[in-house]
N, C-alpha and C positions, 0 to 999 in steps of 0.2 A: 725034498718037496716046494713045488711052486709056490707060491704067496700072491698076495692080492699083488703088492707091491711090484712085486717081479714082473707082472700081467701089464704095469703103468708104461703108455711110453714113455720114452725117453725128452729128458726136453728138444732133444734134435729132431726125433721122433716127431714128437707133437709139431714143431713150427712146418717140417715138411710134409704131414700131413694137411696141416692150413693153407699151405702154397701150393698143394695137389685139388687139392679140397677150391680153392676159390678159383686157379683155371678152370677146374670141372666146371664150377656154380657159374662159372662166367658163360663156356661159354653154350650153359643146358642157356640163359637169361638172354646170350645172342641169338638162338633156337626159336626159344619163345618171343620173344621181339617180333623176328620176320615174321613168322605164325599170326603171328593175333594184331600185329601192327602196329605195337604197343613199346612203351620207353622201357624199359622192365630194369627198376633198381635194386638195387646187393648186398645186406651186410656182410659181413667179412666173417667167417666158417665163429665158429665156436667150440671149444675143444674141449672136453671135458670128463673124468672121471668120476662118476658120482655113485654112491647106491643106490641099488636099484628098488632101494622102498622110498627113496628122497624123488623117482622123477616124479609126481604125478604135480607135486608142487614145482618143480623144477620148468614144465612144463604151463603152468597158469603160473609163474612171473614171465613167461618170455612174449604167450599168446594174450593172456589179460584177462578180464575177471570175466568180459563173453563168452557167448556159445562159438560153437565151430561145426565146420563139416572135415567128419577125416577125414580118410584113406588109410590103409594098413598095406604094405609088400612086400614077402621076407624074397631077399638073398641067399644064395644057395653057389657052393660048388668050392674056389681054395678060401675063400673068405666067406663068412655065411653068418645073417643079422633079419633085424626086422628095419622095412623104412615108414615113419609115419606121415604124410604129407596133412596140415589142420591148415584147414581156410577160415578164413573168418571177413568181415565188412565185403559180402556179396551172398546173390543166392543166385541158383535156378539160369535167370535172364541172364546176367552177365554173362553167365558162362556159357551159353550158347551165343550170345551174341562174339563174345570174344572164340569161337570155336571156327564161326563164321553161321550159325544155324539161319534160315530166313525166320524162321518158326519157333520161337521158342519155349513153345505151347506145344510140341509134340514131340520135345526131348524130356525122356527122364532124367533129375535130374542126380540121380544116382552114377548112370552111362554122363551122362559132365566131366563128371569131380573123377570117379576113375580114365577116364581120360585122358586128361590133361594133371593127373597123379603117376600117370605111365610115361607122359614124355619129360618127365620130372623126371623123377626118377632112374628112367631110362640113361640119360641126358649127363646128369652129375653123376650116377656112382658108374656106368658105362666108364666115362671120363679119369679119372682113378680108375681102376682096371684097368683099364689101357693103356697109361703111363706106371704102371707097376708090373706090366703084364702077368698079369695071375687071370684067371678066367671064376666068370663070373653068371651065375644064370637067377632067369626071376620068378616065383612064384607072380597067379596071379592077380593083379588086386580085387584086395574090399573095403566094400564102403564101415567103416568103425561105425560111424551113425552118422546123424544128424543132430542140429540143436543141442550139440551136448556140451557140459563145461567142460575145460580142459582134461582137470583135474580127473576125469574119465575115460580117459583115453587109452590108460593103460588100470587094465582092470584088478582087481586085490588078488585074487588067484595066479596074474601072472611076478606080480613081485617077490618072483624068490628072492635066496639069500646074498648076498653078495655082489662085486663092481659090475659095471659097463661101464661100456664108454658108450660119449654124447653128443654125438655132431648134428651143430644148427646152420642153417644157415634162412634167409629170411627176404623172398619173392615179393617185391611191391608194384606193383602199375601206375605210374605219372598223371594219369590222364581217370581210375576209378578205384574208387573204396575197394580194391581185392586185395585184400594178402595172403600171401599164403605161408606158413614155414615147413620144410622138412626133417626132417630129423632123424639120424640115425644111432638108432640103437645094436654095439655090440658084445655077446660076454664074454669072461676074463680071457677065455682059452682062444678065442677067434682075436683079440687087441691083443695076443703075444702068437698070432698067426704071422699080423695085420705091419707089426714092429718088426717082424722077421724082412718081410714083404718092405717095407724103407728099410734097411739097413742095405740090405740089398740094393734101392733106387742109392739110395746116398753113397755105395762104393760106389755104382757107377759115372756120377759125376763128375 
């Protein structure tokens, strides 16, 4: 029987995933900087194996005590999981300006959140999938909530038992008080598949 420990990534696999994710996030940051004309700073990806019931508390520690606007997007194929993008420090007018809309009042804030999250998720996970030569697809993003506490991003009925892989990176804009956290969540069985893909990548070097 496969145990939870068996599905955790090894140190070599974690190092490889962190480096691949770092490259992918850098490419995403470069793309966003060109679109928005703003310098984007990125944190080093954080990777942890966590109990699913501990995820709300971890989100609060990462994002802070304030409220956030959040979007979720599932990915599927050879790797499956979910991405949560939590936005803080900026309202719809800043998003509208960044996305090149002249009249912020004419643009629905939720549509802007979905557009921005789609750019972030596609650029980041697309790069990871390309590096590991795995095929993934994306569901349509959906708004989880506006002005909600980070601890409420994951509903109690979604906190199944067991562990999950938690990968987080923070995007921040140099000249605006706008930040976003991109958080990738994968269940244990998918982490095992990811580990195999990472092993294949490492042996090809």
